[in-house]
N, C-alpha and C positions, 0 to 999 in steps of 0.2 A: 227518710222523710225531709231531713235537713238538706240532704244532696238535692232533692227535687226542688225544694224552695229556692236552693241557692241558683239553680240552673234557670228557674222561672224569673228571679230577680235580674239575672243577666241578660235574658231575652228581653225584658222590659226595659232595661237601661239602654240596649241596643237599639230598640224602636224609638225611645226618647231621643237618642243621639241622631238618628236618621232624620226624625221629624225636625229636630233642630237645625240641622244642615239644610233641609228643604226650605224651611220657613225663614232662616237667617238672611239678612241683606246680602246680595251677592257682591264681592269686591270687583271694581272696574278691571276689566281685562284690557291691557295695551293692545290697540289695533293700529296697523300700519294705515295712515290716511290715504284715501284713494286720490291718486294724482291725476291731473288732466291728461288724457291721452296725447301721444306726441304726434303732431302734424306740422307740415310747412304749407301754407302759413299756420301759425299757432292757433289753437282755439282759445277765444277770450272769455267764454262765459259757461264753460262746462259745469254742470250740475250732476254730481254723482249720485247713483242708486245703488242698492244691494244687488249683487249677482253680476252676470255677464251674459252676453250673446255668444253663441257657439256656432261658427260656420262649420258645416260638415257635408258629408255625401248627400244627405237628403235635402239640402238647401235649394230652394227655388226663387226665382225673381218674379214677384207678383206685380203686374202693372196693368192698368186700365186706361185706355184712351191712347190716341196715336203718338202724343208727345211722350208720355210716360214710357210707352213701348220702345220708342227710339232711344231714349236714355237707357232702358234696361238692356236692349240689344247690344249697345255699345259697351255697357258694363260686362255683359256676358262675354264678349270678345276679349276684354281686358283682363277678366278673371281667368280665362283660358291661357291668355299670353303670359300671365303672371304665375301660372303652375297651379292654379286652384281647380283645374278640371272643368268639365262641361256642366254648366248650370242652366237648366231650362228657364225660359221666359213664359209665364203663364198668366191667365186672368183668373178672377174669382176670388174667394175667401183665402186668407192666408192661414198658414199653420205654423206652429212653433218651429223656429229655426229658419223660417223664411226671411227674405229681404224684399221689403215693400217699397216700390218707387211710385211717388204720387206728383202729379202736376195739378196743383189747385189754384186757379186765379183767385178764388175767394180766401185763399190762406192769409194769414196774419199780414196785414199791410206792411209791417216792419221788415218783412223779408225782402221787399223791392224786387227789382228785376234779376238779381243774382245772387240773393241770399237763399239759405236753405234752413230747414230743421232737421236734425238727426236725433233720433231716439233709439236707444239700445237696451235690450232685455231679453225676453223669451223670444221675440221677434226683433228685427232691425228695420227701421222704417226711415226713408229719406223723402222729405217733401219740400217742393219749391212752388212759388206761385207762378214761375215760368219754367219752361224746359231747361233754360240755362241754369237757373237756381238748382234744380233738381240734379242736373249733370254734375254740378260743383260738389253737391253732397255726395255723389259716387266717388268722386276723386278723394274726398276725405275717408271714405270707406276703404277704397283700395290702399291708401296709405296705412290704415290701421291694420288691414289684413296682411300687409307686408311685413308686420312685426309679430304675426302669430294668428292662430285661428279664433282666438277668444278676444272680444271687444268688451271693456268694462261696461256695465250698465250705466246708463245716464242720459243726458239730453243736452243738445247745444243749439243755439240759434246763431248762425254764422253769417255775417253780412259784410261786404267790402266797404271800406272807407272811401276808396276812389273808384271812378267807373272806367278809367283807362289805365291798364296795367301791361307794360308792353316791353318788347324787344324790337331794336331796329337793326337790320343787317344790310350792309352795302354789298350786294352781289353785282355791282354796276360795271366793274371792269374785270375782276377776277371771279371766274366762275366758281360757284359753291356747289357741290354735289347734291343732287335731289334727295338721296338717302340722308344726308346730313341735315338738310333743311326739314325733312320729315321727322327726324328724331328731335329737332328743335320744337316742332309744333306739339308733339306728344309730351315733351318735358314741360313746355309752358302751360298746356291744359292741366297736367298733373299738379302743378303748383298755382293753378288758378290765375295764370296770366292770360289776358284775352285779346292782345292786340300785337301783330307782327307787322312792321313796316319793312317792306322789301323794295329797295331800290335796285332795279335790275332791268336788263334788256329782254323783251320778248321778240323772237324772231318775226320780222315784219313781212307781210305779204304786200301791203301797200307801198313799203319803201325799202326794196331789196338792197338798195345802195347803203342802207345803214347796218346790214347784217354782218358786222365784224364780231369776232369772238370776244367775251363769251356770253353768249345768249341762251336762252331757254326756248324750246319749242312751245308751241301753244298746247299740245298734249300734255307735256311735263307740267306746265302751269295749271291746267284743269285738274290734273291728279293731285296736286299739292293744295289747291283751293278746296277741292272736295273734302280732303282730309281735314283742312282747317274748319270747313263748315260743320263737319261731324263732330269736332272736338271743340267747338265754340271758340275758335281763335279766328278773329277777322284778320284777313291778310290784306293789307293796304298797299297798293302799288305807288311806287314813285318814279317818275322820269325828272331828273333835276334840271331845272331851268330857271332863268336863262344863262346861268353859269353852269359850269361843269357839263356841257353838252357834247363834248368831244366824242363819246362813244356814238352819238347820233349824227353829227354834222362833219365829221372828219372828211367824208366824201361829199360834202355839200358846201363848198366855199362860197357859194352865192348866199348863204344864209348866215355866215360868219360876220361878226362884228368888226369893222375895220377902223383902225386908230387914225389920227391926223397925220401919220406919216405914210399912210397907205398899206400898214401892215395888217393882215387877217389874223384874227384871234380864234384859233380853231376850237376853243372850249366855250366861247361866248356867242350866244345867238343874238342877232340884230334885231332888237325888240322894236324897232321903229319900222320894220318891213311887215306888211300884211301877210306876205308869202311865209315869214317865219311863224306867225301865229297860226296860219292855216296848217303848216306842217306840223306844229306842236299838237294842236288840237286833233289832227287826223291820227297821231299816234295815241292820244288819249282814247279816242273812240275804238281804236283796235284793241287796246288792252281791255276795253269794257266787254269784248267778246269772251274773255277768259276769267276775269276778276269779278267777284260778286260784292265786294266791299262798297259801303256807302260812303266812302271818303276817297279822296285823291290827293296825293302829296305831290307838290310841284318843286319842292326844295327851296328855290329862290335864295340860296346862300351864297356868299363869297363872289358874287358877281364881278365886283371890281377888285378882287383880291391882288394885291400888288400893283395896282394901278389907280386911276382916277378918272372921274367922269369928264374932267377938262380935256382929256385926250380923245374924247368922242363928241365933238360939237354937235353931231346930228341928234344926240339924245336931247340937248337943250332945246334946239329948234323943234323937234317933234313935240316936246312938252309945252312950249310956248304957243305953238300953233293950235294946240288942242285945248290948253287950260289958261291961256293969257299970259301977259307978260311977267307976271309975278311967279310963274312957275319955274321949278328947278330941274336939273337933269334927272334927279332921282325920282321926279314924278313921272317920267317915262317909264322907268322900271316898275313903279307901282301900278302904273296904268296897265302893263302887261299882266301883272299879278291879278288885277281886277277883272281883266277881260277873261283870263283863264278861270277865275272863280265864277263868273257869269256862265261860261260854257259848262264847267262843272254842275253848277247849280241846275242848268236847263236838263241835265242828264240824271238829276236826283242824287247828286253827290256833293258832299261839303268839302271845301278846299282846306288844306293844311300847308304851312310854310315854316322854314326855319326863322329865327328872329334876327339874325345879325344884319340883315339888309335895312332894317327899320331904325335908322339912325336919328331920326327926327329931322332930316334935312329935306323932307318931302312936305309939300302942301296938299297933296291929294291923300286922303286916308285910304288905308286898306279896306276892302269891302266888308261890311259887317257880316258875321257868321263864319269868318275865316278863323281857324284854329292856329294859334301861334305856338311852335314848339322851341322853347327857350334853351339854347346851349351856350351862349356866349354873353358875357358881360358887356353890354354896349350901353349908349346913352339912355335909350328908351328902356326902363326897367319893368320887370314883370308887374309890379303894383300899378304902374301906369297903364299898361296894356289891359289888365283887368278892369281898372277904372273906366278906360274907353270902351269896354264891352266885349272884349275878346275873350274866348276861352283860352287858357294858357296851360301847356303840357310842360312838365319839367323833363328835359332831355340834357341834364348838365353834362358839361365836359368831365366832371368828376366821375361820371358813370360810364366813361368810354373804355372800350377794350380795342386797342389798335394793333394790327399785326406788325410785329417787330418794333413797336413803339410803346406809347403810354398804356398802362394797365390800371384800371380802377382799383384803388386800395380798399377793398370790401371790408377788411377787418377794421380799418380806421373808421369808415363810414358807419359800420355797426356801433363801435364804441361810442361815437358821437351822437348816436340815436337819430341818424340822418332820416328825414322824411321828405315827402315832395314839396313842403314849403321852403326847403333850402335850396335856392337858385345860386347860380353864378353871379356874385355881386350883390345878393339882396336875400335876406330871410324874411319871409312873411309871418305874421302871427296868426293869420286865418287861412283855412284851406278854401274859402269861397273864390270861385272862379278858376280853380286849379283842377284840371281834368284828372290828373295822375302824373306818372312818370314812367320812364323806360331807360333801359341801357342800350347802348349803341355799339355796334361792331364795325370797324373800318379797315379797310386793306391798304393803308398808305403805303407799306412796304410789303407787297403782295408775296414775296418769297420769305419773309421774316419768320413766318410760323406757318405750319401745315394746319389743316381743318381739325385734325384730331388733337393737335396742340392747343388750338383755340377752344375746343370743347372743354378740355381740361381746365382752362382758365375760366370758362363761361359759367359752369355750374354753380360755384360759390356765388358768383354776382347775380346769377338768375333767382336763386333762392332768396338772396337778400332783398332784391327788388320785389319779389312776390310778397315777402313779409312786410315790407315798408309801405306797400300800396294797398294791401288788403287790411292789415290790422296794426297792432302795437309793433313800432319799429324795433323795439328792444325787449323780446320776451324772455330772454335768458340773461343771467347775470353776466356771463362772459361770452366772447365770441367762439371759444372753444366749445361751450355748451351748445351754442346755436349750430355750429358745424356738425356736432353729434347728432342733433336733431335731423339734420339733412341726410346724415349717413343712416339713421334709423329708417327713414321713409323710402330711401333708395331712389332708383330711376324709374321712369314710367313704364308700365307694361307695353310691350310691343316695340320698345326701343332696340335698335340693331346695334350690335357690337361692330363698330367700323374699324376696330383695332385688330381684328382677326386676320392673320395672314394664313391662306388656305393650304400652304405647303410648308413642311418643316424645313429649317435651315439645312443647306446642303448644296451639292454641285449637281447641276442638271444641264442637259442639252436642250436649247430652246429652238424648235423649228417652226417656220411659218413661211409659206409662199416663196419657197426656194432659199430663204435665209436661214442660217443656222449658227448658233453661238453656244460656246460652252461657258456656262455662268455659274458663280457661287451666289446663292441667294441668302441673305442675312436679314433677319427681322430688325427693324429700328425700335428705339425706345417708344416711339410714338405710334406704332402699329402699322408701318409700311414696310417695304423691303429695299434693300440696295441690291443691285445687280452687278457683280464684280466679275469682269472678263479678264483675258490676258493683258489687255492694253488699259486697264483701269476700269472705272465705274461708269455705267450708263447714265447719260445727263442730257437734259434739254438746254441747248445754249445757241445764241445767235438770233439774228433777225430783229425786228422791232420790238423794243421792250416798253411795256405799260406798266407803271408802278413797280419797275424793276423786275418784270416778269416777261419772259418771251412768249408773247401770246400770238405770234404770227403763225397761221397754218401752214404747213410744209416745212417747217424747220426740221432739220435732221437731229436725230438723237445720236450722240457721239460719245466715245469712250474717253473719259477725261480722268485725270488724277483723283484718287478717291478722297473725299473729304466729308467726314461724318457730320459736319455742320452745314453742309450744302443741301439745302431742302430740295433742290431741282435734281438731286440724285436719288430721291425717294419715289418709289413706285407702288401702285396698287395692283395686285393680281386679281382680276375680276373673273370668277368662274363663268364660263360660257361654252355650251354645246361641246362638251368633252375636252375643252382646252381653257385657255385663259387669254383675256385682252389685257394688255399692258397700258395702264393709265398713269400719266405723270401726277403726282400728288398735288402739285402747285398749278400746273396749266390747265389741268383736268381734260386734256386731249389725249386721245389714244394713239398708239403706234400702229402705222400701216408700213407695208413694204413696197417700195417703188419697184418698177419693172426691171431696174438694174441692181436691186437688191439692197437699197439703202432703207434704213428704218427712219420714218419721218412722222410727225404729229399732225393730226387732223381732228376737227370736231367729228363726233361719231356719226352725225347726221349728213356730213359732207362726203366722207369716205368710210367704207365698211372697215372696222378695226380689224387688224390682223388677228387670226386665231392661232395662238402659240401653243404647241404641243411639247410637253415636257417629259424627258426620259432620263 
């Protein structure tokens, strides 16, 4: 009996103990705080929630309306390119695990034309008041999925601080390959940059005398612009004038400015001639056949670089005849800008110019509505330009990347918390009147670096300008942490690896059109190949040099002493129809074979490239 009582008492004590545990206050369990997901640009207002969104085999893209479907279809393509498989685009009700893409003009007005809201939970939704806003939300999603198939639950409203966020590329003398430019468009969109300035030459039907290499065909530009339109990158064309016109007027001495000694200036357009204005605007109209941008950049920089208006008395004469005896020679230059502005406006386009020609020596103001891109510290400061009513973009020299020359110090800029208010020669306290900022790529020494080397330098600078123009310019405590952020999101889906050499290192016999060479192929560190024969390495040299590059078609490829630092000895083997085309990494021309067996370079649309068979 006592044993039974003892067992009953123990059971009762056990129940009491359990009840005590169930009713006692639970001690706080340490939980790791939910950190803001990693993106570039960084999210500024992430509100975490419990749980996560899981991307998986059953995920669908749910989109209603034409704009949302376009965004969803682009996202589907990018998900496939990023290795996430085929995700269907559907309409109707969403299910758990789906991604919902919405374009709602009635969405929160705070989103503006480019902002978006992203919500993550059982489903994931991206909402923009515009198609562009929704598109940028999908870029954030792609960056999150690049780090894993689960996205932390939460919400963000993400809106850019500046409306113009860009990259400028001078493909004006040295041809840059189309795949390289396509990669750039994809990378820009992935990081929410929206403006690509391209100073370049489009092969002209109206003025064949201007078609010196390196130009682009109209079909090539249409292909690039179509990609830009799809990825919400506005591609703004530039023909620099009235200075730096040599790619266009080297065969038109009648349009070249002549100094008081009778010397023609092959890079300067004579703005006092009506024929010069007609020629320039004719080129503008031809570009309008292939570019869809609502802006036109005319450059207008360095017109009197290394010289002075006093050497050109016709400029003062023109200005005084048009504007009176108080006019200055610089008024003739501004007059040309304003006439181009009026022509652009008549075609529905806004004019853009560089700032350095606006020295204050003019009495005629630049036409209202012109955007001034400020790169150089001159007498007329950005604050004055803004006060005068001009939109000003920050294109500072500190943001330049020059082939074989100055490279922007991205780490120093990041550590200084650089933002678009920091101009050359002046820092503003307000962002009012500042449209944004861009980095600029120039080919001053065209053989100084290859395209692939430029790309390696570009990506950190591109991510920095994306961050500084979209949000907080200093989201991480150190530059190392910021670069780790970039490494986490990786590169854009669909980006091509242009450093891949399609054949392994080794010795091959190259045969094409009766020519035969025994060649050792060796990959270079930047992803091209050197071709070493019995008499040295294959190189392009000779003929007319432009920015230190032999850009003359018909120049022979010769065997020269091998030099690992000589970029003109680097070649791209482009697969084609069972063989390969040989394209010089710097001149971007392909090797053809003459009737007498000599290898020479030509633009691919002028001579069919030789098809080299390797054995």
